[in-house]
C-alpha positions, 0 to 999 in steps of 0.5 A: 545514495542519500544519507539517512540524515538528509532523508530525515529532513525531507518531507513527502509531498503528494497530489491533492487527490492522493490517498494512502490506499486507492483503486489503481489500474489493473496490471501495475502494482496491486495487492495481489502482487504484494508480499503483505497479502496474507489471505488471497481468498479473503483479501486480507493484508498483513501490513501493520501500517496499512491495517492501522490506517484502514482500520482492519486487515480487509482490503477495501477493493479488488486485490487486482486493482487496489494498492496502498503506499505500503506495497512491497513486491512479493 
């Protein structure tokens, strides 16, 4: 296990085309499988960090083929 002090010193790196939220292939991790999905019929997310980044709680895509960095399996 990595100590929290060691983790704090590391910085995440992402590919140039990475977005904090983006369209993903169906079948993998996606909003429909996430613990933060607060309203399936309206496509609303309850994660405060996603809402801050996105500017609203409305998921900007099909919940079966959209995912964000804040995904947590339900």
